[in-house]
C-alpha positions in Angstrom: -11.1 -12.2 7.3 -7.4 -11.6 7.8 -6.5 -14.3 10.4 -8.4 -16.9 8.4 -6.7 -16.1 5.1 -3.2 -17.0 6.3 -4.2 -20.6 6.8 -5.6 -21.1 3.3 -3.7 -23.7 1.2 -3.7 -21.6 -2.0 -1.1 -18.7 -2.0 -3.4 -16.5 -4.0 -6.2 -17.0 -1.4 -3.7 -16.1 1.4 -2.8 -12.8 -0.2 -6.2 -11.8 -1.4 -7.2 -10.0 1.8 -3.9 -8.1 2.0 -4.0 -7.1 -1.6 -7.6 -6.0 -1.3 -6.8 -3.9 1.8 -3.9 -2.1 0.0 -6.1 -1.6 -3.1 -8.9 -0.1 -0.9 -6.4 2.3 0.7 -5.1 3.5 -2.6 -8.5 3.8 -4.3 -10.7 5.1 -1.5 -9.4 5.6 2.0 -6.5 8.0 1.1 -8.9 10.5 -0.5 -11.5 10.1 2.2 -9.3 11.6 4.9 -9.6 15.1 3.7 -11.8 14.9 0.6 -8.9 15.6 -1.8 -9.0 13.2 -4.8 -5.6 11.5 -5.1 -4.1 9.4 -7.9 -4.3 5.7 -6.8 -1.2 4.8 -8.8 0.9 7.5 -7.1 -0.4 6.4 -3.7 0.5 2.8 -4.5 4.0 3.9 -5.6 4.4 5.9 -2.4 3.4 2.9 -0.3 5.9 0.7 -2.2 8.7 3.2 -1.5 7.8 3.5 2.1 7.8 -0.3 2.4 11.1 -0.7 0.6 12.7 1.9 2.9 11.2 0.7 6.1 13.6 0.3 9.0 16.3 2.2 7.1 17.5 5.7 7.3 16.5 7.6 4.1 15.9 11.2 3.5 12.9 12.8 1.8 14.8 13.0 -1.5 15.0 9.2 -1.7 11.3 8.8 -1.3 10.6 11.6 -3.8 13.0 9.9 -6.3 11.0 6.6 -5.9 7.7 8.3 -6.4 8.7 10.5 -9.4 
């Protein structure tokens, strides 16, 4: 579980739940929304760009450049 993982002594164990969660979003959840199969690598790249640009003002072109 998420709250329990943050108190683990091993850094890998702490990050396991978060990494698994993101992996599940990229591989399964994003396509389950509307039944359209999406490329997990592109979804992962999009999430990285959104995370990198969080709390900043960027336009769509910046996100598109990151993804392409």
